[in-house]
TIFIPA-257436 format. One record per residue: residue number from 0; y, x, z of N, C-alpha, C, O in turn. Coordinates in steps of 0.2 Angstrom, whole numbers. Atoms other than C-alpha are relative to their C-alpha. Example, Ala and Ser with C-alpha at 12.3 -4.5 7.8 and 13.67 -1.06 7.14 Angstrom:
+------+-------+-------+-------+-------+-------+-------+-------+-------+-------+-------+-------+-------+
: resi :   n.y :   n.x :   n.z :  ca.y :  ca.x :  ca.z :   c.y :   c.x :   c.z :   o.y :   o.x :   o.z :
+------+-------+-------+-------+-------+-------+-------+-------+-------+-------+-------+-------+-------+
:    0 :    -6 :     4 :     0 :   -22 :    62 :    39 :     6 :     4 :     0 :     5 :     9 :     3 :
:    1 :    -6 :    -4 :    -1 :    -5 :    68 :    36 :     5 :    -4 :     3 :    11 :    -1 :     4 :
+------+-------+-------+-------+-------+-------+-------+-------+-------+-------+-------+-------+-------+
//
This chain:
+------+-------+-------+-------+-------+-------+-------+-------+-------+-------+-------+-------+-------+
: resi :   n.y :   n.x :   n.z :  ca.y :  ca.x :  ca.z :   c.y :   c.x :   c.z :   o.y :   o.x :   o.z :
+------+-------+-------+-------+-------+-------+-------+-------+-------+-------+-------+-------+-------+
:    0 :    -9 :     5 :     1 :     2 :     1 :    -2 :     4 :     3 :     2 :    10 :     1 :     1 :
:    1 :    -6 :    -6 :     2 :    11 :    15 :     2 :     2 :     3 :    -5 :     8 :     7 :    -5 :
:    2 :     1 :    -3 :     8 :     9 :    21 :   -15 :     4 :    -4 :    -3 :     9 :    -3 :    -7 :
:    3 :    -4 :     8 :     5 :    15 :     3 :   -23 :     6 :     0 :     3 :    11 :     0 :     0 :
:    4 :    -8 :     2 :    -3 :    30 :     0 :   -11 :     2 :     3 :     0 :     8 :     1 :     0 :
:    5 :    -6 :    -5 :     2 :    38 :    17 :   -14 :     0 :     2 :    -5 :     4 :     6 :    -7 :
:    6 :     0 :    -3 :     8 :    33 :    19 :   -31 :     6 :     0 :    -3 :     7 :     5 :    -7 :
:    7 :    -5 :     1 :     3 :    50 :    14 :   -36 :     5 :     6 :     5 :     9 :     8 :     1 :
:    8 :    -3 :    -6 :    -2 :    58 :    28 :   -25 :    -2 :     6 :     0 :     2 :    10 :     3 :
:    9 :     3 :    -5 :     3 :    49 :    41 :   -30 :    -3 :     2 :    -6 :    -5 :    -3 :    -9 :
:   10 :     1 :    -1 :     7 :    45 :    53 :   -45 :    -6 :    -4 :    -3 :    -8 :    -9 :     0 :
:   11 :     5 :     3 :     1 :    30 :    47 :   -55 :    -6 :     6 :     1 :   -12 :     5 :     1 :
:   12 :     6 :    -4 :    -1 :    22 :    64 :   -51 :    -2 :    -1 :     6 :    -8 :    -1 :     7 :
:   13 :     3 :     2 :    -6 :    23 :    61 :   -33 :    -3 :    -6 :     1 :    -9 :    -5 :     4 :
:   14 :     5 :     7 :     1 :    16 :    43 :   -34 :    -6 :     2 :    -2 :   -11 :     1 :     2 :
:   15 :     9 :    -2 :     4 :     0 :    49 :   -45 :    -3 :     5 :     6 :    -9 :     5 :     8 :
:   16 :     2 :    -7 :    -5 :    -1 :    64 :   -32 :    -3 :    -6 :     6 :    -9 :    -6 :     8 :
:   17 :     3 :     6 :    -6 :    -1 :    48 :   -18 :    -6 :    -4 :    -1 :   -10 :    -6 :     3 :
:   18 :     6 :     5 :     0 :   -12 :    38 :   -27 :    -8 :     4 :    -1 :   -13 :     0 :    -1 :
:   19 :     7 :    -3 :     3 :   -26 :    52 :   -31 :     0 :     2 :     7 :    -6 :     2 :     9 :
:   20 :     2 :    -1 :    -7 :   -24 :    56 :   -12 :    -3 :    -5 :     5 :    -7 :    -5 :    10 :
:   21 :     4 :     8 :    -3 :   -27 :    37 :    -7 :    -8 :    -1 :    -2 :   -13 :    -3 :     2 :
:   22 :     6 :     2 :     2 :   -42 :    37 :   -19 :    -5 :     6 :     4 :   -10 :     4 :     6 :
:   23 :     3 :    -3 :    -3 :   -48 :    52 :   -11 :    -3 :    -1 :     8 :    -9 :     0 :    10 :
:   24 :     1 :     3 :    -6 :   -46 :    46 :     6 :    -5 :    -5 :     2 :    -9 :    -6 :     7 :
:   25 :     5 :     6 :    -1 :   -55 :    31 :     4 :    -5 :     3 :    -2 :   -10 :     2 :     2 :
:   26 :     7 :    -3 :    -1 :   -70 :    41 :    -5 :    -2 :     2 :     6 :    -7 :     0 :     8 :
:   27 :     2 :    -3 :    -7 :   -70 :    50 :    11 :    -4 :    -4 :     4 :    -9 :    -3 :     5 :
:   28 :     3 :     5 :    -2 :   -72 :    35 :    19 :    -5 :    -4 :     2 :    -7 :    -6 :     7 :
:   29 :     5 :     2 :     3 :   -85 :    29 :    10 :    -6 :     2 :     1 :   -12 :    -1 :     2 :
:   30 :     7 :    -4 :     0 :   -96 :    42 :    10 :    -1 :     1 :     9 :    -7 :     1 :    12 :
:   31 :     1 :    -1 :    -7 :   -93 :    45 :    32 :    -5 :    -7 :     1 :   -10 :    -6 :     4 :
:   32 :     3 :     7 :     1 :   -99 :    25 :    30 :    -7 :     1 :     0 :   -10 :    -2 :     5 :
:   33 :     6 :    -1 :     3 :  -115 :    30 :    22 :    -3 :     4 :     5 :    -9 :     4 :     6 :
:   34 :     5 :    -6 :    -3 :  -120 :    44 :    34 :     1 :    -3 :     8 :    -3 :    -1 :    12 :
:   35 :     0 :     0 :    -9 :  -114 :    37 :    51 :    -5 :    -4 :     2 :    -9 :    -8 :    -1 :
:   36 :     8 :     4 :    -4 :  -127 :    29 :    63 :     3 :    -7 :     2 :     0 :   -12 :     1 :
:   37 :    -4 :     6 :     0 :  -116 :    14 :    67 :     7 :     0 :    -4 :    12 :     1 :    -1 :
:   38 :    -6 :     1 :     5 :  -104 :    11 :    52 :     4 :    -5 :     2 :     1 :    -9 :     5 :
:   39 :    -4 :     5 :     0 :   -89 :     0 :    52 :    -1 :    -4 :    -3 :     0 :   -10 :    -2 :
:   40 :     2 :     5 :     4 :   -96 :    -8 :    38 :    -7 :     2 :    -4 :    -6 :     7 :    -8 :
:   41 :     6 :    -3 :     2 :  -114 :    -7 :    31 :     0 :    -1 :    -8 :    -1 :    -7 :   -10 :
:   42 :    -1 :    -2 :     7 :  -113 :    -2 :    13 :    -5 :    -4 :    -5 :    -5 :    -6 :   -11 :
:   43 :     7 :     5 :     4 :  -130 :   -11 :     9 :     1 :    -8 :    -2 :    -3 :   -12 :    -4 :
:   44 :    -4 :     6 :     0 :  -119 :   -26 :    11 :     0 :    -3 :    -8 :    -1 :    -9 :   -10 :
:   45 :    -2 :     1 :     7 :  -114 :   -24 :    -7 :    -5 :     1 :    -5 :    -4 :     1 :   -11 :
:   46 :     6 :    -1 :     5 :  -131 :   -22 :   -14 :    -2 :    -9 :    -3 :    -5 :   -11 :    -9 :
:   47 :    -3 :     8 :     2 :  -128 :   -43 :   -15 :     5 :     0 :    -5 :    11 :     0 :    -4 :
:   48 :    -6 :     1 :     4 :  -122 :   -45 :   -30 :     3 :    -8 :     0 :     9 :    -9 :    -3 :
:   49 :    -4 :     7 :    -1 :  -119 :   -64 :   -25 :     6 :     2 :     6 :    12 :     1 :     4 :
:   50 :    -5 :    -1 :    -4 :  -109 :   -57 :   -10 :     4 :     5 :    -4 :    10 :     1 :    -5 :
:   51 :    -5 :    -3 :     4 :   -99 :   -44 :   -20 :     4 :    -3 :    -4 :    10 :    -4 :    -3 :
:   52 :    -4 :     6 :     3 :   -94 :   -56 :   -33 :     3 :    -3 :     2 :     9 :    -2 :     0 :
:   53 :    -4 :     4 :    -3 :   -90 :   -68 :   -21 :     7 :     4 :     2 :    13 :     2 :     2 :
:   54 :    -7 :    -4 :    -1 :   -78 :   -54 :   -15 :     4 :     2 :    -2 :    10 :     3 :     1 :
:   55 :    -3 :    -1 :     5 :   -72 :   -50 :   -29 :     6 :    -5 :    -3 :    12 :    -3 :    -5 :
:   56 :    -2 :     8 :     2 :   -67 :   -68 :   -34 :     6 :    -1 :     4 :    11 :    -3 :     3 :
:   57 :    -6 :     2 :    -4 :   -58 :   -70 :   -18 :     6 :     5 :     2 :    12 :     3 :     4 :
:   58 :    -5 :    -3 :    -1 :   -48 :   -54 :   -17 :     4 :    -2 :    -7 :    10 :     0 :    -7 :
:   59 :    -5 :     2 :     7 :   -42 :   -60 :   -37 :     3 :    -7 :     1 :     8 :    -9 :    -1 :
:   60 :    -3 :     7 :    -3 :   -38 :   -76 :   -30 :     7 :     0 :     5 :    11 :    -4 :     4 :
:   61 :    -5 :    -1 :    -5 :   -28 :   -70 :   -14 :     7 :     5 :    -6 :    12 :     3 :    -5 :
:   62 :    -4 :    -3 :     2 :   -19 :   -57 :   -26 :     4 :    -6 :    -6 :    10 :    -6 :    -6 :
:   63 :    -4 :     5 :     4 :   -14 :   -72 :   -39 :     4 :    -4 :     5 :    10 :    -5 :     4 :
:   64 :    -6 :     5 :    -3 :    -8 :   -84 :   -26 :     6 :     7 :     4 :    12 :     7 :     1 :
:   65 :    -5 :    -4 :    -1 :     3 :   -69 :   -17 :     5 :     0 :    -6 :    11 :    -1 :    -5 :
:   66 :    -6 :    -1 :     4 :    10 :   -65 :   -34 :     4 :    -7 :    -3 :    10 :    -8 :    -6 :
:   67 :    -3 :     9 :     2 :    13 :   -85 :   -37 :     6 :     1 :     6 :    12 :     1 :     4 :
:   68 :    -5 :     0 :    -8 :    23 :   -83 :   -18 :     5 :     4 :    -4 :    10 :     1 :    -5 :
:   69 :    -5 :    -5 :     1 :    33 :   -68 :   -25 :     3 :    -2 :    -7 :     9 :    -1 :    -6 :
:   70 :    -2 :     1 :     6 :    37 :   -73 :   -43 :     4 :    -7 :     2 :    10 :    -7 :     1 :
:   71 :    -5 :     4 :    -1 :    42 :   -90 :   -38 :     5 :     0 :     4 :    10 :    -3 :     2 :
:   72 :    -7 :    -2 :    -4 :    53 :   -85 :   -24 :     6 :     3 :    -7 :    10 :     0 :    -9 :
:   73 :    -5 :    -2 :     5 :    62 :   -74 :   -37 :     3 :    -7 :    -4 :     8 :   -10 :    -3 :
:   74 :    -1 :     6 :     4 :    61 :   -89 :   -48 :     5 :    -5 :     2 :    10 :    -6 :    -1 :
:   75 :    -3 :     3 :    -2 :    68 :  -100 :   -38 :     9 :     1 :     2 :    13 :    -3 :     2 :
:   76 :    -6 :    -1 :    -4 :    82 :   -90 :   -30 :     5 :     3 :    -5 :    11 :     2 :    -5 :
:   77 :    -5 :    -3 :     5 :    89 :   -79 :   -45 :     1 :    -3 :    -6 :     5 :    -3 :   -10 :
:   78 :    -1 :     5 :     5 :    85 :   -92 :   -58 :     3 :    -7 :     1 :     8 :    -8 :    -2 :
:   79 :    -3 :     4 :    -5 :    89 :  -108 :   -50 :     5 :    -2 :     4 :     7 :    -7 :     5 :
:   80 :    -5 :     0 :    -5 :   100 :  -102 :   -37 :    -1 :    -4 :     5 :     4 :    -8 :     6 :
:   81 :     1 :     1 :    -8 :    92 :  -107 :   -21 :     0 :     2 :     5 :    -2 :     8 :     5 :
:   82 :    -3 :    -4 :    -7 :    96 :  -102 :    -4 :    -7 :     1 :     3 :   -11 :    -4 :     3 :
:   83 :     6 :    -2 :    -4 :    82 :   -94 :     6 :    -4 :    -8 :     3 :   -10 :   -10 :     2 :
:   84 :     5 :     6 :    -4 :    78 :  -111 :    17 :    -1 :    -5 :    -6 :    -5 :   -10 :    -5 :
:   85 :     3 :     7 :     5 :    77 :  -123 :     1 :    -7 :     3 :    -5 :   -12 :     0 :    -7 :
:   86 :     8 :    -4 :     3 :    64 :  -110 :    -7 :    -4 :     1 :     3 :    -9 :     2 :     0 :
:   87 :     7 :     0 :    -4 :    53 :  -109 :     8 :    -2 :    -7 :    -1 :    -8 :    -9 :    -2 :
:   88 :     3 :     7 :    -1 :    54 :  -128 :     9 :    -3 :    -2 :    -6 :    -8 :    -5 :    -6 :
:   89 :     5 :     2 :     4 :    49 :  -130 :    -9 :    -5 :     3 :    -2 :    -9 :     2 :    -7 :
:   90 :     8 :    -1 :     0 :    34 :  -121 :    -6 :    -3 :    -2 :     5 :    -8 :     0 :     7 :
:   91 :     4 :     5 :    -8 :    30 :  -132 :     9 :    -6 :    -6 :    -5 :   -10 :    -9 :    -2 :
:   92 :     7 :     3 :     2 :    18 :  -141 :    -2 :    -5 :     2 :    -3 :   -10 :    -2 :    -5 :
:   93 :     7 :    -5 :     2 :     5 :  -127 :    -7 :    -3 :    -1 :     7 :    -9 :    -3 :     8 :
:   94 :     4 :    -2 :    -7 :     1 :  -124 :    12 :    -2 :    -8 :     3 :    -7 :    -9 :     6 :
:   95 :     2 :     7 :    -4 :     3 :  -144 :    16 :    -7 :    -3 :    -5 :   -11 :    -7 :    -2 :
:   96 :     6 :     3 :     4 :   -11 :  -147 :     2 :    -7 :     3 :     1 :   -12 :     1 :     1 :
:   97 :     7 :    -4 :    -3 :   -22 :  -132 :     8 :    -2 :    -2 :     7 :    -8 :    -2 :     8 :
:   98 :     2 :     3 :    -7 :   -21 :  -139 :    26 :    -4 :    -5 :    -3 :   -11 :    -5 :    -2 :
:   99 :     5 :     8 :     0 :   -27 :  -157 :    20 :    -7 :     3 :    -2 :   -11 :     2 :     1 :
:  100 :     4 :    -2 :     4 :   -39 :  -149 :     8 :    -7 :     2 :     5 :   -13 :    -1 :     4 :
:  101 :     3 :    -4 :    -3 :   -46 :  -138 :    22 :    -4 :    -5 :     8 :    -7 :    -2 :    12 :
:  102 :     0 :     6 :    -7 :   -48 :  -154 :    35 :    -6 :    -3 :     0 :    -9 :    -7 :     4 :
:  103 :     8 :     3 :    -1 :   -65 :  -158 :    30 :    -1 :    -2 :    -9 :    -6 :    -4 :   -11 :
:  104 :     0 :     2 :     6 :   -63 :  -162 :    10 :    -3 :     8 :    -4 :    -8 :     8 :    -8 :
:  105 :     3 :    -5 :     3 :   -67 :  -144 :     5 :   -10 :     1 :     2 :   -14 :     3 :    -2 :
:  106 :     7 :     0 :    -3 :   -84 :  -144 :    17 :    -5 :    -5 :    -2 :   -11 :    -4 :    -2 :
:  107 :     6 :     5 :     3 :   -90 :  -161 :     9 :     0 :     2 :    -7 :    -6 :     2 :    -9 :
:  108 :    -1 :    -2 :     7 :   -85 :  -155 :    -8 :    -6 :     5 :    -3 :   -10 :     5 :    -8 :
:  109 :     6 :    -4 :     0 :   -97 :  -139 :    -5 :    -7 :    -2 :     1 :   -12 :    -1 :    -2 :
:  110 :     6 :     3 :    -3 :  -109 :  -148 :     4 :    -4 :    -4 :    -9 :    -9 :    -3 :   -12 :
:  111 :     3 :     6 :     5 :  -111 :  -162 :   -12 :    -3 :     5 :    -6 :    -8 :     5 :    -8 :
:  112 :     0 :    -3 :     5 :  -107 :  -148 :   -26 :    -3 :     7 :    -1 :    -5 :     9 :    -6 :
:  113 :     2 :    -6 :    -2 :  -113 :  -133 :   -21 :     7 :     7 :     0 :    12 :     5 :    -4 :
:  114 :    -3 :    -3 :     0 :  -103 :  -116 :   -18 :     4 :     2 :    -6 :    10 :     3 :    -7 :
:  115 :     1 :    -2 :     8 :  -105 :  -110 :   -36 :     7 :    -3 :    -3 :    13 :     0 :    -4 :
:  116 :    -2 :     3 :     4 :   -98 :  -124 :   -44 :     9 :    -2 :     1 :    13 :    -2 :    -3 :
:  117 :    -6 :     0 :    -3 :   -83 :  -126 :   -32 :     5 :     4 :    -1 :    11 :     3 :    -3 :
:  118 :    -4 :    -5 :     2 :   -78 :  -109 :   -33 :     4 :     1 :    -6 :    10 :     3 :    -7 :
:  119 :     0 :    -2 :     9 :   -79 :  -109 :   -52 :     6 :    -5 :     0 :    11 :    -4 :    -3 :
:  120 :    -6 :     7 :     2 :   -67 :  -127 :   -51 :     5 :     4 :     3 :     8 :     6 :    -2 :
:  121 :    -6 :    -2 :    -3 :   -54 :  -119 :   -39 :     3 :     8 :    -4 :     9 :    10 :    -4 :
:  122 :    -6 :    -5 :     4 :   -51 :  -103 :   -50 :     1 :    -2 :    -6 :     6 :     0 :    -9 :
:  123 :    -5 :     2 :     6 :   -49 :  -113 :   -66 :     4 :    -6 :     1 :     7 :    -9 :    -4 :
:  124 :    -6 :     4 :    -2 :   -37 :  -126 :   -57 :     7 :     5 :     2 :    13 :     5 :     1 :
:  125 :    -8 :    -6 :    -1 :   -27 :  -109 :   -51 :     1 :     2 :    -5 :     7 :     1 :    -6 :
:  126 :    -2 :    -2 :     4 :   -28 :  -102 :   -68 :     3 :    -4 :    -6 :     4 :    -2 :   -11 :
:  127 :    -3 :     5 :     4 :   -21 :  -118 :   -76 :     5 :    -1 :     3 :     9 :    -3 :    -1 :
:  128 :    -5 :     3 :    -4 :    -8 :  -122 :   -62 :     4 :     6 :    -1 :    10 :     6 :    -2 :
:  129 :    -6 :    -6 :    -1 :    -2 :  -102 :   -63 :     4 :     1 :    -9 :     9 :     3 :   -11 :
:  130 :    -4 :     0 :     6 :    -2 :  -105 :   -84 :     5 :    -4 :    -1 :     9 :    -2 :    -5 :
:  131 :    -2 :     4 :     0 :     5 :  -119 :   -82 :     8 :     0 :     3 :    13 :    -2 :    -1 :
:  132 :    -5 :    -5 :    -3 :    20 :  -112 :   -70 :     3 :     5 :    -4 :     9 :     5 :    -4 :
:  133 :     0 :    -5 :     4 :    21 :   -98 :   -81 :     5 :    -4 :    -8 :     9 :     0 :   -12 :
:  134 :    -4 :     2 :     5 :    29 :  -111 :   -95 :     6 :    -3 :     3 :    11 :    -4 :    -1 :
:  135 :    -7 :     3 :    -2 :    43 :  -117 :   -83 :     7 :     3 :    -3 :    10 :     9 :    -2 :
:  136 :    -9 :    -3 :     2 :    62 :  -116 :   -92 :     2 :     3 :     6 :     2 :     1 :    11 :
:  137 :    -6 :    -5 :    -4 :    73 :  -102 :   -86 :     6 :    -8 :     0 :    10 :    -7 :     5 :
:  138 :    -6 :     5 :    -3 :    86 :  -119 :   -86 :    -3 :    -7 :     2 :    -1 :   -11 :    -1 :
:  139 :     5 :     6 :    -1 :    72 :  -132 :   -79 :     4 :    -1 :     8 :     9 :     2 :    10 :
:  140 :    -2 :     4 :    -5 :    74 :  -141 :   -63 :    -7 :     1 :     6 :   -13 :    -1 :     4 :
:  141 :     7 :     0 :    -5 :    61 :  -139 :   -47 :    -3 :    -7 :    -1 :    -8 :    -6 :    -5 :
:  142 :     4 :     5 :     0 :    56 :  -157 :   -46 :    -4 :    -1 :    -5 :   -10 :    -2 :    -4 :
:  143 :     3 :     0 :     6 :    53 :  -158 :   -64 :    -5 :     5 :    -3 :   -10 :     3 :    -6 :
:  144 :     3 :    -4 :     3 :    47 :  -143 :   -69 :    -5 :     4 :     2 :    -8 :     8 :    -2 :
:  145 :     1 :    -5 :    -4 :    40 :  -134 :   -54 :    -5 :    -5 :     2 :   -10 :    -4 :     0 :
:  146 :     3 :     4 :    -4 :    32 :  -149 :   -43 :    -3 :    -3 :    -3 :    -9 :    -5 :    -2 :
:  147 :     6 :     5 :     7 :    26 :  -160 :   -58 :    -3 :     4 :    -4 :    -6 :     1 :    -8 :
+------+-------+-------+-------+-------+-------+-------+-------+-------+-------+-------+-------+-------+
//
């Protein structure tokens, strides 16, 4: 994270060296965990294609949602001219919808259709929503072009 966040304040060479150092440290950590008697993370967990795939999908979903919040906040503030409080309020429907879905609908849906189908449907919906949001016009309005 340090490499990514500070990339704009350093030269390309320094950023690449720090990225290489981070990769070396990650490799050293992985090797240490593979040889430890009591590792923090048992690497044999990643032998399961299902678990590894589900974790990879989850990382991509979270990255997409963080990107949505960052780009969305920039759009609302710099393009539509919203203030901080109005921007935060504009994002309120997303956590409310997530909360409502987590109160039981998600558990019943997974029980009925299975985890794979629900995950795939979620990925399709996130992709479609992000694609629709990317088409929002610069001179649009939040209620018409973003919320609906």
